[in-house]
C-alpha positions as CSV (number, residue, x, y, z in Angstrom):
1,X,0.0,0.0,0.0
2,X,2.8,2.3,0.7
3,X,4.1,1.8,-2.7
4,X,0.8,2.5,-4.2
5,X,0.4,5.7,-2.2
6,X,3.9,6.8,-3.3
7,X,3.1,5.9,-6.9
8,X,-0.2,7.8,-6.7
9,X,1.5,10.8,-5.2
10,X,4.2,10.7,-7.9
11,X,1.6,10.4,-10.6
12,X,-0.2,13.4,-9.1
13,X,3.0,15.4,-8.9
14,X,3.8,14.6,-12.5
15,X,0.3,15.5,-13.6
16,X,0.5,18.8,-11.7
17,X,3.9,19.5,-13.2
18,X,2.5,18.8,-16.7
19,X,-0.5,21.1,-16.0
20,X,1.8,23.8,-14.8
21,X,4.0,23.4,-17.9
22,X,1.0,23.5,-20.2
23,X,-0.2,26.7,-18.4
24,X,3.2,28.3,-18.6
25,X,3.4,27.5,-22.3
26,X,-0.1,28.9,-22.9
27,X,0.9,32.1,-21.0
28,X,4.1,32.4,-22.9
29,X,2.3,31.9,-26.2
30,X,-0.3,34.5,-25.4
31,X,2.5,37.0,-24.4
32,X,4.3,36.5,-27.6
33,X,1.1,36.8,-29.6
34,X,0.3,40.0,-27.8
35,X,3.8,41.4,-28.4
36,X,3.5,40.6,-32.1
37,X,0.1,42.2,-32.4
38,X,1.2,45.5,-30.7
39,X,3.7,47.6,-32.5
40,X,7.0,48.3,-30.8
41,X,7.9,51.8,-29.6
42,X,10.3,52.2,-32.6
43,X,7.5,51.3,-35.0
44,X,5.2,53.8,-33.3
45,X,7.9,56.5,-33.5
46,X,8.4,55.7,-37.2
47,X,4.7,56.0,-37.9
48,X,4.5,59.3,-36.0
49,X,7.4,60.7,-38.0
50,X,5.8,59.7,-41.2
51,X,2.5,61.3,-40.3
52,X,4.3,64.5,-39.3
53,X,6.3,64.6,-42.6
54,X,3.1,64.1,-44.6
55,X,1.2,66.8,-42.6
56,X,4.2,69.2,-43.0
57,X,4.4,68.7,-46.7
58,X,0.7,69.1,-47.1
59,X,0.9,72.4,-45.2
60,X,3.8,73.6,-47.3
61,X,1.8,72.8,-50.5
62,X,-1.2,74.7,-49.1
63,X,0.9,77.7,-48.2
64,X,2.5,77.8,-51.7
65,X,-0.8,77.4,-53.4
66,X,-2.5,80.2,-51.4
67,X,0.4,82.6,-52.0
68,X,0.2,82.0,-55.7
69,X,-3.5,82.6,-55.6
70,X,-2.9,85.9,-53.7
71,X,-0.4,87.1,-56.3
72,X,-2.8,86.2,-59.1
73,X,-5.6,88.1,-57.4
74,X,-3.4,91.2,-56.9
75,X,-2.1,91.2,-60.5
76,X,-5.7,90.8,-61.8
77,X,-7.0,93.6,-59.6
78,X,-4.2,95.9,-60.8
79,X,-4.9,94.9,-64.4
80,X,-8.6,95.8,-64.0
81,X,-7.8,99.1,-62.4
82,X,-5.2,100.0,-65.1
83,X,-7.7,99.1,-67.9
84,X,-10.1,101.6,-66.2
85,X,-7.5,104.3,-66.0
86,X,-6.3,104.0,-69.6
87,X,-9.3,105.9,-71.1
88,X,-8.6,108.7,-68.6
89,X,-5.0,108.9,-69.8
90,X,-6.3,109.1,-73.4
91,X,-8.5,112.0,-72.4
92,X,-5.6,113.8,-70.8
93,X,-3.5,113.4,-74.0
94,X,-6.3,114.7,-76.1
95,X,-6.8,117.7,-73.8
96,X,-3.1,118.5,-73.8
97,X,-3.1,118.4,-77.6
98,X,-6.2,120.6,-77.8
99,X,-4.8,123.1,-75.3
100,X,-1.9,123.8,-77.6
101,X,-4.1,125.1,-80.4
102,X,-7.0,126.5,-78.4
103,X,-7.1,129.8,-76.6
104,X,-10.6,129.3,-75.1
105,X,-9.8,128.9,-71.4
106,X,-13.5,128.2,-70.5
107,X,-13.6,125.2,-72.9
108,X,-10.3,123.9,-71.5
109,X,-11.6,124.1,-68.0
110,X,-14.8,122.2,-68.9
111,X,-12.7,119.5,-70.6
112,X,-10.5,119.2,-67.5
113,X,-13.6,118.9,-65.3
114,X,-14.9,116.1,-67.5
115,X,-11.7,114.2,-67.3
116,X,-11.6,114.7,-63.5
117,X,-15.1,113.5,-63.2
118,X,-14.3,110.4,-65.3
119,X,-11.3,109.7,-63.1
120,X,-13.3,110.1,-59.9
121,X,-16.0,107.8,-61.2
122,X,-13.4,105.1,-62.2
123,X,-11.9,105.3,-58.7
124,X,-15.2,105.4,-57.0
125,X,-16.3,102.2,-58.8
126,X,-13.2,100.5,-57.4
127,X,-14.2,101.6,-53.8
128,X,-12.0,104.6,-53.3
129,X,-13.8,107.3,-51.3
130,X,-12.7,110.8,-50.4
131,X,-12.9,111.6,-46.7
132,X,-15.2,114.4,-45.7
133,X,-13.0,116.6,-43.5
134,X,-13.7,120.3,-42.9
135,X,-12.6,123.1,-40.7
136,X,-13.9,122.7,-37.1
137,X,-14.0,118.9,-37.1
138,X,-12.5,117.1,-34.1
139,X,-8.9,115.8,-34.8
140,X,-9.0,112.0,-35.1
141,X,-5.6,110.3,-35.4
142,X,-7.3,107.3,-37.0
143,X,-8.3,109.5,-40.0
144,X,-6.0,112.6,-39.9
145,X,-2.3,113.3,-40.0
146,X,-1.4,116.6,-38.2
147,X,1.1,118.5,-40.3
148,X,1.5,121.3,-37.8
149,X,-0.3,123.1,-35.0
150,X,-1.1,126.8,-35.0
151,X,-2.4,129.1,-32.3
152,X,-6.2,129.2,-32.7
153,X,-9.2,130.6,-30.9
154,X,-10.8,128.7,-28.0
155,X,-13.4,126.9,-30.1
156,X,-10.8,125.5,-32.6
157,X,-8.3,124.1,-29.9
158,X,-7.6,120.5,-30.7
159,X,-9.7,120.7,-33.9
160,X,-9.0,120.9,-37.6
161,X,-8.1,124.5,-38.6
162,X,-7.3,123.7,-42.3
163,X,-7.2,120.7,-44.7
164,X,-3.9,120.6,-46.7
165,X,-4.6,117.3,-48.5
166,X,-7.8,115.2,-48.4
167,X,-7.7,111.7,-47.2
168,X,-9.0,108.6,-49.0
169,X,-10.4,105.2,-47.9
170,X,-10.7,102.0,-49.8
171,X,-13.6,100.1,-48.3
172,X,-13.1,100.4,-44.5
173,X,-9.3,100.9,-44.5
174,X,-7.5,104.3,-44.8
175,X,-5.4,104.6,-48.0
176,X,-4.2,108.1,-47.2
177,X,-4.7,110.1,-44.1
178,X,-6.1,113.6,-44.5
179,X,-3.2,116.0,-43.9
180,X,-4.5,118.8,-41.6
181,X,-3.5,121.7,-39.5
182,X,-4.6,121.5,-35.9
183,X,-5.4,124.3,-33.5
184,X,-3.0,124.4,-30.6
185,X,-4.1,124.8,-27.0
186,X,-3.0,128.0,-25.4
C-alpha cells in the first residue's frame, strides 16, 4: 500500500507539473502573440514621424498654393484698375493736344472737369472714397495726420483748422490720411 500511495503521489505530482508546464506554455504563447500584435515603440515612432512629414508637406503645398492665388488676385486687380485708367490717360492726352491750339480757357476748364469726373468715377467704382474733413471737425488720429499746429481761438483748440490734402479710404481701410493743420491749445 505504501508503494501504491507513493506511486499515486508521484503520478499526481507529475500531472500537476504537466499542467503547470501547459499553463506556462499557454501564457508564454499569449504573451508572444500580444507582443507581435502590438507595434513596438520604434514602429510607433516611425509612424508618428511619417504622419508628421506628410502633414508638414501638405501644409507647405497649401501655403505655396495660397500665396500663388494671392499674387494672381493682386495682379488681376491691378490689371482691371489699369484698364479703367487708360481711357482717362487718353482723355488727358487729347486735352493737352487741344490746349496747344485753343485759346478758349473756359472750354479747356470744362474739358479738364470732364476728365476729373471720369477719373473720380473710375476710382469710385473701385471703392476709393474721399474723406469728408472740414474746418472745425475734431482731430481724429485714425483719419487725420497733423502736419502742424497753429495758435487758434478757443473753439478750434484740438480741432482741424485747415485741410492741406484730403484723405481717402478703400472700403473700410484708410489709404491716405487727411493732412490737416490742428489748433494748438493756449
